[in-house]
VEXNU-744236 format. One record per residue: residue in three letters; x, y negated, z of N, C-alpha, C in turn. Coordinates in steps of 0.2 Angstrom, whole numbers, plus 5000, padded with zeros to 4 digits. Layout:
residues N
AlaXYZXYZXYZ...
//
This chain:
residues 525
Met495549915134495549925126496049875123Ser495949805125496349755122497049755124Ala497149775131497849775133498249835130Arg497949895130498349945127498449935119Trp497949905116498049895109498549845107Ile498649795112499149745111499849775112Ser499849825117500449855119500749895113Leu500249935110500449975105500649935099Leu500349885098500549835092501249815093Gly501349795099502049765101502549825100Val502449885101502849935100503049945093Asn502449945089502549945081502949895079Leu502849835081503249775078503949775081Arg504149795087504849805089505149855085Ser504849905083505149965079505349935072Ile504849895069505049875063505649825063Phe505649785068506149735068506749755072Ala506749815074507349845078507449805084Leu506949795088507049755094507149795100Ser507149865099507149905105507849925107Gln508349895103509049905105509249855110Thr509449875116509549825122510249835125Ser510649875122511349875125511649815123Arg512149795127512549735126512949735119Lys513149795118513549795112513149785106Lys512549805106512049795100511649735100Lys511749695105511249635105511449585100Asn512149575099512349525094512249545087Lys512349615086512149645079511449635078Arg511049655083510349655082510049585080Asn510349535084510149465083510349445076Met510949465074511149445067510749475062Asn510549545063510049575058509349545058Met509149525064508549485064508549425060Ala509049385061509149315057509149335050Leu509549385048509649395041508949415038Met508549455042507949485039507449425038Ile507449375043507049315043507249275037Val507849265036508049225030507849255023Leu507949325023507749365017506949355016Tyr506549365021505849355020505649285018Val505949235021505849165020506049155013Phe506549175010506849165004506349194999Val506149255000505649284995504949254995Gly504749235001504149195002504149134998Leu504649094999504749034995504749044987Ile505049094985505049104978504249124976Phe503949164979503249174977502849114978Ala502949074983502549014985502648964979Val503248954977503348904971503048934965Tyr503048994964502749024958502049014958Cys501749034963500949024964500748944963Gly501148904966501048834966501048804959Val501648824955501748804948501148834944Leu500948894945500448924941499748894942Ser499648874948499048844950499048774947Ala499548734947499548664944499448674937Leu499748724934499648734926498848734925Tyr498548774929497748784927497348724929Val497548694934497248624936497348574931Tyr497948574928498148524923497648544916Met497548604915497148624909496348614911Gly496248584917495548574918495148644921Met495548694923495148754925495348764933Glu495248704937495348714944494848764948Glu494248774945493748814948494048894948Ile494448914944494648984944495348994948Val495648944950496248944954496248994960Met495848974965495749014971495449084970Pro494949094966494749164964495349204961Met495649174957496249204953496749224959Met496949184963497449194968497249244973Met496549244975496249294979496249364976Thr496149364970496149434966496849454966Ile497349414964498049434964498349464970Ala498149424976498349444982498049514984Ser497449524983497049584984497349644980Val497549634974497849684970498549704972Val498949654974499549664976499549704983Ile499149684988499049714994498849784993Leu498349804988498149864987498649914985Ile499049894980499549934977500149944982Thr500349894985500949904990500649944996Ser500049934998499849975004499750045003Ile499550064997499450134995500150174997Phe500650134995501350174996501550175004Lys501250135008501550135015500950155020Ala500350145018499850155023499850225025Asn499850275020499850345022500350365026Gly501050345025501550365029501550335036Phe501350265036501350235042500850255047Leu500250285044499750305049499850375052Phe500150415048500150485049500850515050Ala501350485050502050515050502450485055Ser502250465061502650435066502950485070Arg503550475073503850515077503550515084Asp503250465086502950465093502250495093Asp501950525088501250555088501150595094Asp501650645095501550695100501550655107Leu501950605108501950575114501350535115Leu501050495110500450455111499850495112Leu499850555108499250595109499250635116Ser499750635119499750665126499650615131Leu499650555130499450495134498750485135Pro498550455140497750435140497650375136Val497750385130497650325125497150355120Asp496650315118496150335113496450335106Thr496250385102496450395095496250325092His495750305093495450235090495950185091Gln496250175097496750125099497350135095Ile497550195094498150205090498050185083Ile497550205080497350185073497350105072Val496950075077496850005076497549965077Ser497949995081498649955082499049965076Arg499050025072499450035066499149995060Leu498449995060498149955054498249885056Ser498249865062498449785064499149765062Thr499549815062500249805060500349795053Leu499949835049499949825042499549765040Tyr499049745044498649685042499049625043Ile499549625048499949565050500349545044Phe500649595041501149595035500749575029Asp500149605028499749585022499449515023Leu499349495029499049425030499549375028Val500249385030500749345028500849335020Glu500749395017500749395009500249355007Thr499649365009499049325007499149255008Ala499449235014499549165015500049135010Val500549175009501049145004500749134997Val500249174995499949164988499449114989Met499049114994498449064994498648994996Leu499048985001499148915004499448864999Pro499948884995500248844990499748824985Ser499348874983498748854978498248814980Leu498048814987497648774990497848704990Val498548694992498848624992498748594986Val498948634980498948604973498248584971Val497748624973497048614971496848544975Ala496948544981496748494986497048424984Val497648424981498048364979497848344972Met497748394968497648374961496948364959Ser496448394963495748394962495348364967Asn494748344966494348314971493848364974Val494148394979493848444983493648424990Gly493148444993492948424999493248465005Ala493048445011493348475017493048545018Gly492448555015492048615016492448665012Phe492648655006493048695001493648715005Ile494048665008494648685011494548735017Ile494048715021493948755027493748825025Ser493348835019493148895017493748945015Val494248905011494748945009495248965015Leu495348925020495748935025495448995029Leu494748995030494449045034494449115030Ser494449105024494449175020495049205020Ile495649165021496249195021496349255026Leu495949245032496049295037495649355035Phe495249355030494849415029495049445022Ile495349415018495549435011495949505011Pro496449515016496849575016496449635018Met495849625022495449685025495249735020Ile494949715014494649755010495149795006Pro495649765003496149805000496549855004Leu496649835011497049875015496549935017Ala495949915018495449975020495450025014Ile495349995008495350045002496050085002Ala496550055003497250085003497250145008Ala497050125014497050175020496550225018Leu495950215015495450265013495850315008Ile496150285003496450324998497050365002Gly497350335006497850375010497550435014Ile497050425017496750485021496450535017Ile496150515011495950565006496450605003Val497050575001497650604998497950655003Thr498050625009498350665015497850725016Tyr497250715017496750765019496750825014Ile496750805008496750855002497350895002Ser497950855002498550885001498750935007Cys498550915013498850945019498451015019Arg497951025015497651095016497951145011Phe498551125008498851165003499551175006Lys499951225004500551245006501051195005His501051164998501551114996501251044997Lys501051025003500650965005501050905003Asn501750905004502050845003502150824995Phe502250884991502250874984501550844981Leu501050874984500350854982500150784984Ser500450764990500250704992500650644988Val501250664985501550614981501250614974Val501050674972500650674965500050634965Phe499650644970498950614971499150534972Gly499550514976499750444977499950414971Met500350444967500550414961500050404956Leu499550454956499050454951498550394953Phe498450384959497950334961498250264959Val498950254960499250194958499250184951Ile499350234947499350234940498650214937Ile498150244940497450234938497250154940Ile497450134945497350064947497650014943Met498250034941498649984936498349994929Phe498150044927497850054921497250014920Phe496750014925496149974925496249904925Ser496849884929496949814930497249784923Met497649824920497849804913497349804908Ser496849854908496349864904495849804904Ala495749784911495349724912495549654909Gln496249654907496549594905496549594897Asn496249634894496249634886495749574884Met496049524882495649464880495649454872Asn495149424870495049414863495049344862Asp494849324856494849254854494349204857Gln493949234861493449194865493749154871Ile494349174872494749134878494849064876Ile494949054870495048984868494448944868Met493848974867493248944867492948934874Asp493048974878492748974885493249004890Met493848974891494349004896494049014903Ser493748964906493548974913493049024914Lys492549024910492049074911492249144910Leu492649154905492949224903493349244909Leu493849204912494249224917493849234924Leu493349194925492949204931492649274930Asp492349284924492049354923492549414924Leu493149394922493649444922493849464929Phe493849414934494049424941493449464944Arg492849444942492249484945492249554943Arg492449574937492449644935493049674937Thr493649644939494249674941494149694948Tyr493849654952493849654960493149634962Phe492749684964491949664965491849614971Pro492249604976492049554981492249484979Thr492549474973492649414970492049374969Ser491449404967490849374966490649334972Leu490649364978490449334984490949274986Tyr491549294984492049234986491949174982Ile491849184975491749124971491149084973Ser490549124974489949094976490049054983Gly490449084987490549054994490948994993Leu491448994989491848924988491448874984Ser490948894981490448844977489948814982Gly489948834988489548804993489048844996Asn488948904994488448954996488748985003Val488448965008488648985015488549055016Met487949085013487749155014488249195011Ser488449175005488949215001489649225005Leu489849165007490449175011490349215017Ile489849205021489649255026489649325024Gly489349335018489349405016490049435014Phe490449395012491149415010491549435017Ile491349395022491749405029491449465032Val490749475031490449535034490649595030Leu490749595024490949655020491649665021Ser492049615022492749635024492849665031Leu492449635036492449665043492149735043Ser491649745039491349815038491849865035Ala492149845030492649895027493249915032Ala493449865036494049875041493749925046Ile493149905049492949945054492750015052Gly492450025046492250085044492850135042Val493350105039493950145038494250165044Thr494350115049494650135055494250195059Ala493650195059493250245062493350315058Ala493350305051493450365047494150405049Ile494650355049495350385051495350415058Ala495150375063495150405069494750465070Trp494250475066493850535066494250595064Lys494650595059495050645057495750645058Tyr495950595063496650585064497050645067Lys496750675072497050735076497150795071Arg496650805067496650855062497150855057Ile497150795054497650775049498350785052Thr498450755058499150755061499350825062Thr498850875064499050945066499250975059Phe498850965054499050995047499750975045Leu499850905046500550885044501150905048Thr501050925054501550955058501551025059Thr501151065055501251135055501451155048Glu501751215047501951245041501551305040Lys501351315033500951375031501451425029Ser501351485031501851545029501451605027Ser501651635022501351695020501451755024Gly501051805024501151865028501551925024Asn501751915018502051965015502851955014Tyr503151935020503851925021504251995020Arg504751995016505152045015505952035016Met506252075019506952065020507352075013Gln507752025012508152025005508852005007Ser509252015002509952005003510151925005Leu510551915009510751845011511151815006Lys510951755004511251714999511651655002Thr512251645000512651585002512751534997Ser512951474999513151424994513751384996Gly514051344992514551304994514351244998Thr514851215001514751165006514351105003Met514651084997514351024994513551034992Phe513451094989512751114987512351114993Ser512551144999512151145005511951075008Leu512451035007512350965010511850925005Tyr511950944998511450914994510750934995Arg510651004996510051034997509751005003Lys510150995008509850965015509650895013Glu509950855010509750785008509150785004Phe509150824999508550834994507950854998Lys507950905003507450925007507150865011Leu507650825014507450765018507050725014Tyr507250705008506950665003506250685002Thr506150745000505550774998505050785004Ser505250785010504850795016504450735018Ile504650675015504350615017503950585011Pro503350595010502950575004503050495002Val503050455008503150385006503850365004Tyr504350405005505050395003505050414995Val504750464993504650484986504250434982Leu503650414985503250364981503650304980Asn503950274986504250214985504850204981Thr505250264980505850264976505850294969Ala505350344968505250374962504750344957Phe504350304960503850274955504150234949Ser504650204950504950164945505150214939Phe505450274941505650324937505150354933Val504550364936503950394933503650344928Phe503650274930503350224926503850214920Met504450224921504950214916504850264910Ile504650324912504550384907503850364904Ile503350344908502750334905502750284899Ile503150224901503150174896503550194890Ala504050234891504450264885504050304881Ile503650344884503250394880502650354876Ala502350304880501850264877502150224871Leu502750194872503050154866503250204860Phe503350264862503550314857503050324852Phe502450324855501850344851501450284848Val501650224850501350164847501550154840Lys501150164835501350154828501550084826Asp501150034827501249964825501349924831Ile501949924834502149884840501949814839Glu502049784834501949714833501249694833Ser500849734830500049724831499849734838Phe500149784841499949804848500049744853Leu500649714852500949664857500749594854Lys500549594848500349524844500949484845Ile501549504843502149464843502449484837Pro502549434832502949454826503649464827Gly503949514824504649534825504749564832Ala504249594835504349624842504749684842Lys504749724836505149784836505949764836Asn506149714833506849694833507049664840Tyr506549624844506749604850506749664855Ile506349714855506349764859506949804858Ala507149824852507749854850508349824853Leu508449754853508949724856508949724864Ala508349724867508249724874508249794877Leu508249844874508149914877508649924883Pro509249914882509749924888509549894894Ile509349824894509149784900508449804902Val508049824898507349844900507349904904Leu507749954902507850014905508250004912Ser508649964912509049944918508649914923Phe508149874921507749844926507349904931Phe507149954927506850004931507350044935Met507950054933508450094936508650054942Ala508749984942508949944947508449934953Leu507849954952507349944957507250004961Ser507550064959507450124963508150154965Ser508150154972508750184975508550224981Thr508750294981508550334987509050324993Thr509550294991510150284996510050235002Tyr509650185000509650125005509350145012Pro508950195012508650215019508950285021Ser509450315017509650375019510050385025Ile510450335027510850335033510350325039Ser509950275039509450265044508950325045Leu508750355040508250415041508650475045Glu509250475046509550525050509350515057Gly509150455059508850435066509350455071Lys509050485077509450505083509850565081Lys509750595075510150655074510850645070Leu510950575069511550555065512250585068Trp512250595075512850625078512950695076Leu512450735074512550805072512850805065Thr512550755061512850755054513550725054Ala513750675058514350655059514850705061His514650755065515150805068515150865064Leu514850865058514850925054515550935052Pro515851005051516551015050516651015042Val516450955039516550945032516850875031Pro517250865025517450805024516850755023Gln516950695026516450645027516250625020Lys516650625015516550605008515950645005Gln515950705007515450755004514750735007Ile514750715013514050695016513850635011Tyr514250585010514050525006513950544999His514250594996514150624989513450654989Ala513350694994512650724994512050674993Lys512150614997511650564997511650534990Leu512150514987512250484981511950534975Leu512050594976511850644971511050644971Val510750634976509950644976509750584972Asn509950524972509750474968509950484961Leu510550504959510750524953510350584949Thr510150624954509750684951509050654948Leu508850604951508250574948508350524942Ser508850484943508950424939509350444932Val509750494932510150514926509650544921Pro509350604923508850634918508350584915Thr508050534920507550494918507850444913Cys508450424914508750374909508850404902Ile509150464902509250504896508650514892Ile508150544895507450554892507150484889Ser507150434893506850374891507250344885Ser507950344886508350314881508350354874Val508250414874508250454868507550444865Leu507050434868506350424865506350354862Leu506650304866506650234863507150224857Ile507650254858508150254852507850284846Ile507550344846507150374840506650324838Arg506250294843505650254840505950184837Phe506450154840506550084838507250084833Arg507550134833508150144829508650084829Pro508950064835509450014835510050024832Asp510449974831511149994828511550034833Thr512150064830512450114834512750094841Leu513050034841513250004847512749994852Asn512149964850511649954854511350024857Ala511350074852511050134855511550164860Val512150154859512650174865512550144871Met512450074870512250034876511650054880Thr511150074876510550094879510650154883Phe511150194882511350244887511750214893Leu512250184891512750164896512550114901Val512250064899512050004903511550034909Pro510950064907510550094913510950144917Leu511350184914511750234919512250194923Ala512550134921512950094925512550064931Tyr511950044929511550014935511350074940Gly511150134937510950184941511550204946Ile512150204944512750224948512850164953Phe512750104951512950044955512450044961Val511750044959511250044965511250104969Ser511550154967511550214972512150204977Ile512650174975513250164979513050094983Phe512750044980512649984984512149994989Gly511650044988511150054993511450094999Leu511850134998512250175003512650125007Trp513050075004513450035007513049985012Val512449965009512049915013511749945019Asn511550015018511250045024511850065029Leu512450075027512950075032513050015036Lys512949955032513049895036512449875040Phe511849895038511249875042510849935044Pro511149985048510750045050510250025055Asn509750065055509150065060508950135062Phe509250155068509050225070508550225076Asp508250175077507750175082507050165080Trp506950185073506250175070505850235073Val505150215073504650265075504350295069Asn504250255064503950285058504450265052Pro504550315047504950315042504850255037Val504150235037504050175033504450115035Thr504550105041504950045044505650045040Val505950095039506650085036506550095028Ile506050125026505950135018505650075015Lys505250035018504949975015505049915018Gln505249905025505149845028505849825032Gly506349865030507049845033507449805029Ile508049775032508449735028508749775022Pro508949835023509249865017508749865011Ala508049885013507549885007507549815004Met507549765008507449695005508049675001Ile508649695003509249675000509349714993Cys509149774993509249824987508749804982Ile508149794984507549784979507649714976Phe507749664980507849594977508549584974Gly509049614977509749614974509749654967Gly509349704967509349744960509049704955Met508549664957508149614952508649564950Ile509049534954509549484952510049504948Val510349564949510849584945510649604938Val509949614937509749624930509449564927Ile509149514931508849454928509449414925Ile509949404928510549364926510749384919Pro510949454918511149474911510549464906Ala509949474908509349474904509349404901Phe509449354906509349284904509949264899Leu510549294900511049274895510949314888Ile510649374888510549404882510049374878Phe509449354881508949314877509149244875Thr509649214879509849154877510349154872Phe510849204872511349214867511249284864Ser510749284860510549354857511149374853Glu511449334849511949354844512549384848Ala512649374854513249394858513049454863Ala512449484861512149534866512549594867His512949614862513349674862513949654867Ile514249604866514749584871514549574878Ile513949544879513649544886513549604889Tyr513349654885513249724888513849754890Ile514349744886515049774887515249744894Ile515249684894515449644901515049674907Val514349684906513949704911514149774914Val514349814909514549884911515249884914Ser515649844912516349834915516249804922Val515849754923515749724930515449774935Leu514949814932514649854937515149914938Ala515549934934516049994935516549964941Val516749904940517249874945516849874952Leu516249844952515949834958515749904961Ser515549954957515450024960516050054963Phe516650044960517250074962517450034969Ile517349974970517549934976517049964981Leu516349964980515949984985516050054987Tyr516250094982516350164984516950174989Arg517450134988518050134992517850114999Leu517350065000517150035006516750085010Val516250125006515850175009516250235011Ser516750255007517150305009517550295016Gly517750235017518150215023517750195029Thr517050205028516650195034516450255038Lys516650265044516550325048515850325051Leu515550385050514850385053514850385060Leu515350405064515350405071515350335074Ser515650295070515650225072514950195072Leu514450215069513750195068513450215075Thr513650275078513250295084513450265090Glu514050225090514250185096513750135098
//
């Protein structure tokens, strides 16, 4: 059992880090990619660690050290829950090696344990990044005993289990319900987005605070954490010295992990069978054959690939959906200043509309995994009797199909609601569109530079590869810098917006030329 589980876990990790490439030609490139991925992960981890440490120090300085670790535990759990919903479903049930594994003398339970263990390792690293800096701050700035430190260190091993189990359970429910219908991928995406939106809604609703915060901040926040995430009560009591509560938290975490693993293994073969079969109606009728142009055929092929992978849609389209939701919500809020409790908020929002919409546009790109998702079939695409540019154009159009309508709808709603001046209204359209075009081309260029065709599960290239890291955090950076300048020099906001559009246009043109000059056949060598 343990040997097979470790072997399967090793296969999953090698697939994620592209360690299966063994040819001499690819060794140097593989090592460089690995080094770059490690640097990116360390850089992102340091940013979050510093943020958590500073936030913890602030609370300790205000005399609220007792809420620091419960707060960080809740934050880590919510982050793991939301991010795992996007990847657990696809990682568990959409692997290319399912047919091979199910034909081998390997128990289904071992397959599920190895895949959940892979997710657990990444979630454990996220938990440690959040918890350890806060523990160091509390230990240095407060008078805590060795028992407290040991309890926190021990709890880190179990914190990811419950949110991962909940995310996996949501994944199996969504998949099992949706796969019983003809359009199972579409329903899986809809259900997945609904679950995430509901979780975010309740998380934000739980944070509605009143004037009692000033009177009793610690008590209110501790109560907030208990209501937001139910295992927090056991965790708080355990850190206070109640050994039975800490044991209860550990037992609850292990029980959740074991229970969900058993539930998934119970229905795994049935769900996999549903996912790999297509429903067809019995009333087929011969009709006239329709033809379409080359460009439209390539675009339809790319869009079909996009919609056939639910985790792909969830991970790249959620920002667009959230962007529309926020625009509609703000459109119907009558008194925005009272709602946000910020005097003059309407003027600030009107000024920041272009950069706020750009933030959502910069976080979503369908192109960064589009080359890697070709997998072993890339050579077929590379040998199509069509100009190579059209293949790239089709991949770009999929992202623009999502981003451009979203940008137009959101911009129109917010312009009508906040009535910015003429130039700012124009920039509310142009700036997000410039970001949308830029991230589309940038994502494709990054994927051409760092392709991974040896993946076993699409989640590997959609969420955990080098292109994903570069595009997500690169998109944040190219928005944060102009945002800082705009809020610092608000009187020159229009000039800054014009400069941003111009710079993005130049960068997009340069990247497009680089993409056009890259031969797909060279990636297969």
